[in-house]
C-alpha positions as CSV (number, residue, x, y, z in Angstrom):
1,M,-60.9,56.1,18.9
2,F,-61.6,59.1,22.3
3,V,-63.3,58.0,25.0
4,V,-64.7,60.7,27.6
5,S,-67.3,60.9,29.5
6,P,-68.3,63.6,32.3
7,L,-67.8,60.6,35.0
8,Y,-64.7,61.1,34.5
9,Y,-64.4,65.5,34.8
10,P,-64.7,65.8,38.9
11,N,-64.5,69.4,38.2
12,Y,-68.1,69.5,36.5
13,S,-71.3,68.6,37.9
14,P,-74.5,70.2,35.5
15,F,-77.2,71.3,36.5
16,S,-80.2,72.5,34.3
17,H,-80.4,76.0,35.3
18,R,-76.7,76.9,34.8
19,V,-76.3,75.2,31.3
20,P,-77.6,77.3,28.0
21,G,-79.5,75.1,25.6
22,F,-80.4,72.0,28.5
23,Q,-82.0,69.5,27.7
24,A,-84.2,67.2,30.2
25,V,-82.6,64.0,30.6
26,Q,-84.6,60.7,30.6
27,T,-85.2,59.1,34.2
28,V,-84.4,55.6,34.7
29,D,-87.8,54.4,35.9
30,V,-89.2,50.9,37.3
31,T,-89.3,49.6,34.0
32,T,-86.0,50.7,32.6
33,L,-84.4,49.2,36.2
34,Y,-86.8,46.2,35.9
35,A,-85.3,45.2,32.9
36,L,-81.6,46.4,33.7
37,C,-81.7,43.7,36.5
38,A,-83.3,41.3,34.5
39,E,-80.5,41.3,31.8
40,L,-78.1,41.6,34.3
41,R,-79.4,38.4,36.2
42,Q,-79.1,37.0,33.2
43,H,-75.5,37.7,32.1
44,W,-73.4,38.7,35.1
45,I,-74.8,36.6,38.3
46,P,-72.7,34.9,40.2
47,A,-69.8,37.2,39.1
48,R,-66.8,38.1,41.3
49,L,-65.9,41.4,42.2
50,E,-62.0,41.9,41.4
51,Q,-62.3,45.6,41.4
52,V,-64.1,49.6,42.7
53,Y,-63.0,52.4,40.7
54,Q,-64.7,55.8,41.7
55,C,-64.9,57.9,38.6
56,D,-66.2,60.9,40.5
57,R,-68.1,62.0,42.9
58,H,-71.2,60.5,41.7
59,T,-70.3,57.2,39.8
60,I,-68.8,54.2,40.6
61,A,-67.4,51.5,38.7
62,I,-66.9,47.9,39.7
63,A,-65.0,45.1,37.7
64,L,-66.9,41.8,37.7
65,R,-65.9,38.6,36.3
66,T,-67.5,35.6,35.1
67,L,-66.7,32.2,33.5
68,E,-67.5,33.6,30.3
69,S,-66.4,37.5,30.4
70,R,-65.1,40.3,32.7
71,G,-66.9,43.5,32.6
72,W,-67.4,46.8,34.3
73,L,-70.2,47.7,36.6
74,S,-71.4,51.2,36.5
75,I,-73.4,52.5,39.7
76,S,-74.7,56.3,39.6
77,W,-76.1,58.2,42.1
78,H,-76.3,61.6,40.0
79,P,-79.3,63.6,40.3
80,Q,-80.5,63.7,37.0
81,A,-78.9,60.6,35.9
82,A,-78.9,57.9,38.3
83,R,-78.4,54.5,36.9
84,I,-77.5,50.9,36.9
85,C,-76.0,49.1,33.9
86,M,-72.7,47.7,32.4
87,T,-70.0,50.3,31.3
88,T,-66.6,50.4,28.8
89,P,-63.5,50.5,31.0
90,P,-62.7,53.3,33.5
91,P,-59.9,56.0,33.1
92,R,-56.4,54.6,34.6
93,D,-56.2,57.3,36.3
94,P,-55.8,57.4,39.7
95,D,-58.6,56.5,42.5
96,T,-58.8,59.4,45.2
97,F,-62.3,58.8,46.6
98,T,-62.6,57.3,50.1
99,F,-66.1,55.4,49.0
100,S,-64.4,53.4,46.6
101,Q,-61.8,52.6,48.8
102,Q,-64.1,51.6,51.3
103,L,-66.3,49.9,49.4
104,R,-63.3,48.0,47.8
105,H,-61.5,46.8,51.2
106,Q,-64.8,45.4,52.6
107,L,-66.2,44.0,49.0
108,G,-62.8,42.5,47.4
109,G,-62.9,39.4,46.6
110,F,-66.4,38.5,47.7
111,A,-68.9,37.8,44.7
112,L,-71.9,39.3,43.6
113,V,-75.0,36.3,43.7
114,A,-78.0,38.5,43.8
115,I,-80.0,41.4,42.7
116,E,-83.0,42.0,44.2
117,P,-85.7,45.0,44.3
118,L,-85.6,46.9,48.1
119,A,-89.5,46.7,47.9
120,V,-92.1,46.4,45.1
121,W,-92.3,49.0,42.3
122,E,-89.8,50.8,44.2
123,R,-86.3,52.2,42.3
124,A,-84.6,50.7,45.1
125,L,-81.9,48.1,45.0
126,D,-80.6,45.5,47.1
127,L,-76.6,44.0,46.0
128,Q,-76.1,40.8,47.8
129,F,-72.4,39.2,48.1
130,A,-71.0,36.6,49.5
131,R,-67.9,34.8,50.0
132,R,-69.1,32.3,46.8
133,P,-72.9,31.3,45.4
134,G,-74.8,29.8,47.8
135,D,-72.7,30.8,51.5
136,P,-74.6,32.8,53.5
137,I,-74.8,36.7,52.4
138,C,-72.2,38.8,54.1
139,W,-72.6,42.0,51.9
140,H,-75.7,44.2,50.8
141,V,-75.0,47.8,48.9
142,Y,-78.7,49.1,48.3
143,V,-78.9,51.2,45.2
144,E,-81.5,53.8,45.3
145,I,-82.6,55.7,42.1
146,M,-84.5,58.8,43.3
147,G,-83.2,61.8,41.6
148,K,-81.7,64.1,43.5
149,Y,-82.1,61.5,46.7
150,S,-79.9,59.2,45.2
151,N,-77.6,57.4,46.8
152,V,-75.4,54.3,47.4
153,I,-75.1,52.5,50.9
154,L,-73.0,49.4,52.0
155,T,-74.3,47.2,54.7
156,N,-73.0,44.3,56.7
157,E,-75.1,41.4,56.8
158,S,-77.0,43.0,60.7
159,G,-78.2,45.5,58.4
160,Q,-75.3,48.0,59.9
161,I,-74.4,51.1,57.8
162,V,-70.4,50.9,57.2
163,T,-70.3,53.6,54.4
164,A,-72.6,55.5,52.0
165,A,-72.1,58.3,48.7
166,H,-73.9,60.6,50.5
167,Q,-74.0,61.0,54.4
168,V,-77.4,62.5,55.4
169,G,-77.8,64.0,59.2
170,T,-80.5,64.6,61.5
171,Q,-80.4,68.2,60.2
172,Q,-80.3,67.6,56.6
173,S,-83.6,65.1,56.8
174,S,-85.9,64.7,59.5
175,V,-87.3,61.5,57.8
176,R,-84.4,59.5,57.2
177,S,-80.3,60.3,58.6
178,I,-78.0,57.6,56.8
179,Q,-75.2,57.9,58.9
180,T,-72.0,55.2,59.5
181,G,-72.8,52.7,62.2
182,Q,-76.4,53.4,62.0
183,A,-78.9,50.6,61.1
184,Y,-80.2,50.7,57.7
185,I,-83.8,51.9,57.2
186,P,-85.2,51.7,53.7
187,P,-86.8,54.7,52.1
188,P,-90.4,55.8,53.0
189,P,-92.8,53.8,50.7
190,L,-94.7,55.3,48.4
191,T,-98.6,55.8,48.8
192,D,-100.0,55.4,45.6
193,A,-101.8,52.4,44.8
194,V,-100.2,49.1,43.7
195,P,-100.5,48.1,39.9
196,R,-101.7,44.7,39.8
197,S,-103.2,43.0,36.8
198,S,-105.8,41.1,38.2
199,E,-107.7,45.0,38.8
200,A,-110.9,45.0,36.6
201,Q,-111.0,47.4,33.8
202,A,-114.0,49.2,35.0
203,D,-112.2,49.8,38.5
204,W,-108.8,50.9,36.8
205,Q,-110.5,53.6,34.8
206,E,-112.8,54.6,37.4
207,R,-109.5,55.4,39.5
208,V,-107.5,57.4,36.4
209,S,-110.8,59.2,35.5
210,L,-111.4,60.6,39.3
211,V,-110.7,64.1,38.7
212,P,-110.4,65.6,35.0
213,K,-106.9,66.1,33.8
214,A,-104.4,65.4,31.3
215,V,-104.6,61.4,30.8
216,W,-100.6,61.0,31.4
217,K,-100.9,63.0,34.3
218,N,-103.6,60.9,35.8
219,L,-101.7,58.0,34.9
220,L,-98.7,59.0,37.1
221,Q,-100.7,60.1,39.9
222,S,-102.9,57.1,40.4
223,Y,-100.1,54.5,40.5
224,R,-96.7,53.9,41.0
225,G,-93.7,52.8,39.3
226,L,-94.6,55.0,36.2
227,S,-92.6,57.6,34.5
228,P,-93.9,60.8,32.9
229,V,-92.4,59.2,29.6
230,L,-94.2,56.1,30.2
231,A,-97.0,57.1,30.9
232,K,-97.5,59.7,27.6
233,A,-95.8,56.9,25.3
234,M,-98.4,54.2,26.8
235,A,-101.7,57.0,25.7
236,E,-99.9,57.6,22.5
237,A,-99.6,53.6,21.9
238,A,-103.2,53.9,22.6
239,G,-103.7,56.2,19.7
240,I,-104.7,59.0,22.6
241,D,-102.9,62.8,23.1
242,P,-101.4,62.5,26.4
243,E,-102.7,66.1,27.0
244,L,-106.4,65.1,26.8
245,S,-108.4,65.0,29.5
246,T,-109.8,62.0,30.9
247,D,-113.7,63.6,30.6
248,Q,-113.0,63.9,26.9
249,I,-111.9,60.1,26.3
250,R,-113.7,57.9,24.3
251,E,-114.6,54.6,25.3
252,E,-112.8,52.3,23.0
253,Q,-109.8,54.7,23.4
254,W,-110.0,53.5,27.4
255,F,-109.9,50.0,26.0
256,R,-107.1,50.5,24.0
257,L,-105.3,52.0,27.3
258,F,-106.1,49.4,29.5
259,E,-104.8,46.8,26.9
260,R,-101.4,48.8,26.6
261,W,-102.2,48.8,30.5
262,Q,-102.1,44.9,30.7
263,E,-99.3,44.9,28.0
264,W,-96.5,46.8,30.1
265,L,-98.2,44.8,33.2
266,G,-97.3,41.4,31.3
267,A,-93.8,42.6,30.5
268,I,-92.8,43.3,34.1
269,A,-94.3,40.1,34.8
270,T,-92.4,38.1,32.7
271,D,-89.4,40.4,32.2
272,T,-90.0,40.5,28.6
273,Y,-88.6,44.0,27.0
274,H,-87.7,45.6,23.8
275,P,-85.2,47.8,24.1
276,I,-85.6,50.8,21.6
277,K,-83.4,53.9,20.8
278,L,-85.4,56.4,20.2
279,A,-84.2,60.2,18.9
280,N,-84.3,61.8,22.0
281,G,-84.2,58.7,24.4
282,Y,-85.1,55.2,24.9
283,S,-87.8,52.8,25.4
284,V,-87.9,49.1,26.7
285,M,-91.7,48.6,25.6
286,P,-92.7,47.6,22.1
287,W,-94.9,50.3,21.4
288,A,-92.3,53.1,20.6
289,K,-90.9,53.7,17.0
290,G,-87.4,54.0,17.0
291,E,-83.9,51.7,16.7
292,N,-84.4,48.2,18.1
293,V,-81.0,47.2,20.1
294,A,-79.7,44.0,20.9
295,T,-78.5,45.2,25.1
296,L,-80.5,47.4,27.1
297,Q,-77.1,48.0,28.8
298,V,-75.2,49.6,26.2
299,L,-77.8,52.0,24.7
300,I,-78.2,53.1,28.3
301,D,-74.8,53.7,29.0
302,Q,-74.7,56.0,25.7
303,Y,-77.8,57.8,26.4
304,Y,-76.7,58.9,30.1
305,T,-72.9,58.9,28.7
306,D,-74.1,61.8,25.7
307,S,-76.7,63.4,27.8
308,L,-74.2,64.4,30.6
309,N,-71.5,65.2,28.1
310,H,-73.9,67.3,26.5
311,Q,-74.5,69.2,29.3
312,V,-70.9,69.6,30.5
313,F,-70.0,70.4,26.8
314,Q,-72.5,73.3,27.0
315,Q,-71.0,74.6,30.6
316,L,-67.7,74.4,30.0
317,R,-68.3,76.1,26.2
318,H,-70.1,78.9,28.0
319,Q,-67.6,78.9,30.8
320,L,-64.8,79.4,28.2
321,A,-66.4,81.8,25.8
322,Q,-67.5,84.0,28.8
323,K,-63.7,83.9,30.4
324,L,-62.0,84.4,26.9
325,G,-64.3,87.8,26.3
326,N,-63.2,89.1,29.5
327,L,-59.7,88.2,28.6
328,I,-60.3,89.9,25.5
329,K,-62.1,92.9,26.7
330,K,-59.2,94.2,29.5
331,L,-56.5,93.3,26.7
332,Q,-58.2,95.5,24.2
333,Q,-58.5,97.9,26.7
334,K,-54.5,97.6,27.3
335,V,-54.0,98.0,24.0
336,D,-55.9,101.0,23.0
337,G,-54.6,103.0,26.1
338,F,-51.1,101.9,24.8
339,Q,-51.9,102.8,21.4
340,T,-53.0,106.3,22.7
341,R,-50.1,107.3,25.0
342,L,-48.0,106.2,21.7
343,Q,-50.2,108.4,19.3
344,Q,-49.3,110.9,22.7
345,S,-45.4,110.4,21.9
346,E,-45.5,111.1,18.4
347,Q,-45.9,114.9,19.4
348,A,-42.4,114.7,21.2
349,D,-40.6,116.4,18.0
350,Q,-42.9,119.5,18.2
351,Y,-42.3,120.1,22.3
352,R,-38.6,119.8,20.6
353,Q,-39.1,122.6,18.2
354,Q,-41.4,124.5,20.1
355,A,-38.3,124.9,22.8
356,D,-35.8,125.7,20.1
357,L,-38.4,128.4,19.0
358,M,-38.4,129.8,22.4
359,M,-34.6,129.2,22.8
360,A,-33.7,131.5,19.5
361,Y,-36.5,134.4,20.9
362,L,-36.1,134.8,24.3
363,H,-35.8,138.5,23.5
364,E,-39.9,138.5,22.7
365,W,-40.5,137.3,26.1
366,Q,-42.2,139.2,28.6
367,P,-43.4,138.4,32.2
368,G,-46.8,136.8,32.8
369,L,-47.3,136.0,29.1
370,T,-49.6,132.9,28.6
371,Q,-48.4,132.1,25.0
372,M,-46.0,133.5,22.4
373,T,-47.0,133.3,18.7
374,L,-43.4,133.1,16.4
375,A,-42.7,132.2,13.4
376,D,-41.5,128.5,12.4
377,F,-38.0,127.7,11.3
378,A,-38.7,125.8,8.5
379,T,-42.1,127.2,7.1
380,G,-42.1,130.8,8.3
381,Q,-45.9,130.2,9.8
382,P,-47.1,131.1,13.0
383,R,-46.7,128.8,15.7
384,T,-48.5,129.6,19.2
385,I,-46.9,127.7,22.2
386,A,-48.3,127.7,25.4
387,L,-46.5,129.0,28.4
388,D,-46.3,128.9,32.4
389,P,-46.7,132.6,33.4
390,T,-44.8,131.6,36.7
391,K,-41.8,130.9,34.5
392,N,-39.3,132.7,32.4
393,A,-38.2,132.0,28.6
394,V,-35.7,129.9,29.4
395,Q,-37.9,127.7,32.3
396,N,-40.6,127.3,30.0
397,A,-38.3,125.8,27.3
398,Q,-36.2,123.6,29.7
399,A,-39.5,122.3,30.4
400,L,-40.5,122.1,26.4
401,Y,-37.4,119.8,26.0
402,K,-38.0,117.7,29.1
403,R,-41.8,116.8,27.9
404,H,-39.4,116.1,24.7
405,Q,-37.4,113.9,26.1
406,K,-39.8,112.3,28.6
407,L,-42.0,111.1,25.4
408,K,-39.3,109.6,23.6
409,R,-38.4,107.3,26.4
410,S,-42.3,106.4,26.8
411,R,-42.3,105.5,22.7
412,Q,-39.4,103.0,23.3
413,A,-41.1,101.9,26.7
414,I,-44.3,101.3,25.0
415,T,-43.5,99.4,21.3
416,P,-42.8,96.6,22.8
417,L,-45.3,96.7,25.4
418,L,-48.0,97.4,22.5
419,Q,-46.3,94.2,20.3
420,A,-46.5,91.8,23.3
421,A,-50.4,93.2,23.9
422,L,-51.2,92.8,20.5
423,N,-49.9,89.4,20.2
424,E,-51.8,88.0,22.8
425,L,-54.6,90.0,22.1
426,H,-54.4,87.9,18.6
427,Y,-53.6,84.7,20.5
428,L,-56.5,84.8,22.5
429,E,-58.9,85.3,19.8
430,Q,-57.3,82.8,18.0
431,V,-59.0,80.6,21.2
432,E,-61.8,82.3,21.0
433,A,-62.3,81.5,17.2
434,A,-61.8,78.0,18.0
435,I,-64.1,77.7,21.0
436,A,-66.7,79.6,18.7
437,Q,-66.4,76.7,15.9
438,Q,-67.9,74.5,18.6
439,T,-71.3,74.9,18.6
440,T,-73.2,71.6,19.7
441,Y,-71.9,68.2,20.9
442,Q,-72.0,65.7,18.5
443,K,-69.5,63.2,19.3
444,S,-66.9,62.3,22.6
445,S,-64.1,63.9,20.7
446,D,-66.2,67.8,20.7
447,L,-65.7,67.2,24.6
448,I,-62.3,66.3,24.4
449,L,-61.3,69.7,22.7
450,L,-63.2,71.8,24.7
451,Y,-61.3,70.2,27.8
452,E,-57.8,70.7,25.6
453,I,-58.5,74.1,25.4
454,K,-59.5,74.4,29.1
455,Q,-55.9,72.2,29.8
456,E,-53.9,75.1,27.4
457,L,-55.7,77.8,28.9
458,L,-54.2,76.6,32.9
459,Q,-51.3,76.1,31.0
460,Q,-51.2,79.8,30.0
461,G,-52.0,81.2,33.2
462,Y,-55.1,82.6,32.4
463,L,-57.1,80.0,34.2
464,T,-56.6,78.9,38.0
465,G,-57.4,75.5,39.6
466,E,-56.8,72.3,39.0
467,S,-56.0,70.5,35.7
468,S,-58.2,68.3,33.8
469,R,-58.2,64.7,34.2
470,S,-56.2,62.9,31.5
471,T,-58.2,61.4,28.4
472,K,-57.5,58.5,26.2
473,Q,-57.0,59.4,22.6
474,S,-55.5,58.2,19.5
475,S,-51.9,59.4,18.6
476,E,-53.7,61.2,16.0
477,P,-56.4,63.9,16.5
478,E,-60.2,64.3,15.1
479,F,-59.5,67.1,12.7
480,H,-62.1,68.1,10.1
481,Q,-61.6,66.4,7.1
482,Y,-63.0,67.7,3.5
483,L,-62.0,66.2,-0.2
484,S,-61.3,69.1,-2.5
485,P,-63.1,68.4,-5.9
486,Q,-60.2,66.7,-7.6
487,G,-59.9,63.8,-4.6
488,F,-57.4,65.8,-2.3
489,E,-57.6,65.7,1.5
490,I,-58.2,68.6,3.1
491,L,-57.9,68.5,6.8
492,V,-59.1,71.4,9.7
493,G,-57.1,71.9,12.6
494,R,-60.0,72.5,15.5
495,N,-57.9,74.0,18.1
496,N,-54.1,75.2,19.1
497,N,-52.9,72.1,20.0
498,Q,-54.5,70.2,16.9
499,N,-53.3,73.5,14.6
500,D,-50.1,72.5,15.7
501,Y,-50.4,69.0,15.3
502,L,-51.0,69.1,11.6
503,T,-48.6,71.8,10.6
504,F,-45.8,70.7,12.3
505,R,-46.2,66.8,12.4
506,I,-48.6,65.9,9.7
507,A,-47.5,68.3,6.9
508,T,-45.1,67.3,4.6
509,A,-42.9,69.3,1.9
510,Y,-45.3,68.2,-1.1
511,D,-48.9,70.3,0.8
512,L,-50.1,73.2,1.1
513,W,-50.7,75.5,4.0
514,F,-53.5,77.7,4.5
515,H,-54.4,80.7,7.1
516,T,-56.4,83.5,7.1
517,Q,-54.1,87.0,6.4
518,E,-53.8,88.2,10.1
519,I,-57.0,87.4,11.2
520,P,-57.4,84.6,13.7
521,G,-58.4,80.7,12.8
522,S,-57.7,77.6,11.9
523,H,-54.8,75.7,10.4
524,V,-55.6,73.7,7.0
525,L,-54.1,71.6,5.3
526,L,-54.1,71.0,1.4
527,R,-53.0,67.4,0.9
528,L,-51.2,66.8,-2.0
529,P,-49.3,63.3,-3.3
530,P,-45.6,63.8,-4.2
531,G,-45.3,65.5,-8.4
532,T,-49.4,66.4,-8.0
533,V,-50.8,69.9,-8.6
534,P,-54.2,71.1,-7.4
535,D,-55.5,73.0,-9.8
536,D,-57.7,76.9,-8.7
537,Q,-61.0,74.8,-8.0
538,D,-59.0,73.4,-5.1
539,L,-57.3,75.9,-4.3
540,Q,-60.4,78.2,-3.9
541,V,-62.5,75.3,-1.8
542,T,-59.2,75.0,0.5
543,A,-59.5,78.8,0.7
544,N,-63.6,79.1,1.3
545,L,-62.8,76.0,4.3
546,C,-60.1,77.9,5.7
547,A,-62.3,81.4,5.5
548,Y,-65.2,79.5,7.0
549,Y,-62.9,78.4,10.1
550,S,-61.7,81.7,10.7
551,R,-62.9,84.6,13.1
552,A,-64.2,85.9,10.0
553,R,-66.5,83.2,8.9
554,Q,-70.1,85.9,8.7
555,S,-67.8,88.1,6.4
556,D,-68.7,87.8,1.9
557,Q,-65.0,87.8,1.7
558,V,-62.1,86.9,3.3
559,P,-58.0,87.2,2.8
560,V,-56.3,83.9,2.7
561,V,-52.4,83.2,2.2
562,Y,-51.1,80.0,1.5
563,T,-47.5,78.8,0.8
564,R,-45.5,75.5,1.7
565,P,-45.0,73.8,5.5
566,K,-41.6,74.4,5.4
567,Q,-42.3,78.2,4.9
568,V,-44.0,78.2,8.3
569,F,-42.1,78.6,11.4
570,K,-42.9,78.6,15.3
571,P,-40.9,81.4,16.6
572,K,-39.2,80.5,20.1
573,G,-41.6,80.9,23.3
574,A,-44.4,81.5,21.1
575,K,-47.9,80.5,22.5
576,P,-49.7,77.2,20.9
577,G,-51.1,77.8,17.5
578,M,-49.1,81.1,17.2
579,V,-47.0,80.6,14.0
580,I,-45.3,83.2,11.0
581,Y,-45.1,82.3,7.9
582,K,-43.1,83.6,4.8
583,G,-43.7,83.0,0.9
584,E,-47.2,83.2,0.9
585,T,-49.7,83.6,-2.1
586,V,-52.9,85.8,-1.1
587,I,-56.3,84.1,-2.0
588,W,-59.9,85.4,-1.4
589,G,-62.0,82.7,0.6
590,Q,-65.6,83.3,0.5
591,P,-66.7,81.6,3.8
592,Q,-70.4,81.0,2.9
593,A,-69.6,78.8,0.2
594,G,-66.9,76.7,2.9
595,K,-70.0,76.8,5.1
596,V,-72.1,74.8,2.4
597,Y,-69.4,72.8,1.8
598,A,-68.3,71.9,5.2
599,N,-72.1,70.9,5.9
600,P,-71.9,67.3,5.5
601,L,-76.2,67.6,4.8
602,C,-75.3,70.4,1.6
603,P,-72.1,70.0,-0.1
604,P,-72.0,71.1,-3.6
605,S,-72.3,67.5,-5.1
606,G,-75.8,67.1,-3.5
607,E,-73.8,64.2,-2.0
608,Q,-72.2,63.7,1.5
609,H,-68.3,63.6,1.2
610,P,-67.0,60.6,1.9
611,L,-64.5,61.7,4.6
612,D,-67.9,63.2,6.6
613,Q,-69.4,59.8,6.5
């Protein structure tokens, strides 16, 4: 399977104001943090620290080993997705970050013996390390999950800062500096009231309803430890619209809301949580309606990986599409210029004929003439020739001969340049078509496809910068897969790398290869067992899919060619995805029919295709 995470790609740091289609990421609140710590204490305390790997500039992964198992603890100080949870093993790429090297040097061989909150109702943890369980604490790793102020700080037993993910100087913050060698100072305490299960409902209700405002906002502003998501969910669980003003809430609604409040405090006091996967987030309280999961660690890791992958996907797609759009526009202007000059060069023979006429009718020339009208040799029709009045007849004829020779040489020089520019334009349009097909992020392989396209553009010299870090993937790419009406497998390449792999490594002599005629698009393969022959419906469905996965997907009909894979060739030095073919048959594909067939929610039969499940 594909394994990818935005944490493994340090060149991209998505921010909401830069990412088209941005969706807000749910932050880890105090309740979620306490629930995570409860699971970690149950299964991973104590544990020996074996390795520290920094995945990117916002995340480290710590390898922990207990008597029963080994796993990776992810600690992130990402401004939008700070968290601590167990995660999948990181990639095997070299770790060049200084912060992880310092942690590895200081904590290597020590044991994680405790995870404690730094203060009540604060999103800050103290990870304590000792030589072995029961020994004095030698190192503290403070994990501060506070949005854009999130940080991870290593101190020794005396509280002196040894290293930090973010060094904060006095010029950056007059409230709290974080510098190596300084004494660690905890974050400033919150000023909101502390939630207490012993508080009477009347006092609690008076505090929440003091200023008429939306109930979820008053809950959030009256007490510490709540998040917008939790406050809204609490109100909804009590049957109250979260936006309802507190002066409009009835007494029985206040009673139900206080019950949910007490349930929340009781869950924290007893470490009793219910991890639930929601459509656009997660919850650790039983009020939410969603899918129950066994462990919160997996839920949190998957949610933030998918959320950040989605943001990176949108940002990378936007950047690549914008870059390709600019390249194609400039190249199209170049092609237009070559074609204009080529059209001008087609007038070369006319200048030679005019020169011949001038030499034949030298006796009719008179000084000061700006033009002469002479009878054409072939047709006898009059032809008007513009003249330079400062030159005589012979000099004008020589000038016409020179222009003829110049345009003739220009044609010979421009023709290969125009062909090279057209080939390059076709290649870039092919890449653009591949990006246009990747409209939304569904799974990690979608992001890998974009990174492969970016890597390809880097290798071809259209982008500059560092290469993307390697991705772990199976030996065979994840193509779009469908079944023809007779049950034959249809494979569709999703980028140039997949197109080449599909055509030259997957295809057999019995298959049929499809591509839109002179239109950028995916390579499509109709896989056929030996001795089988597809019927017209199989060919038409494959052609429809081929038309849909092309640059002409908005058209009504698109010419599609198909041939045997042995008739498809890759010219020497051709760019990825570029091929030539022969022995083709033309069939008209219908992109809109292909769109319906390509959509797993509404295939022609009304049921989901087995290969799309």
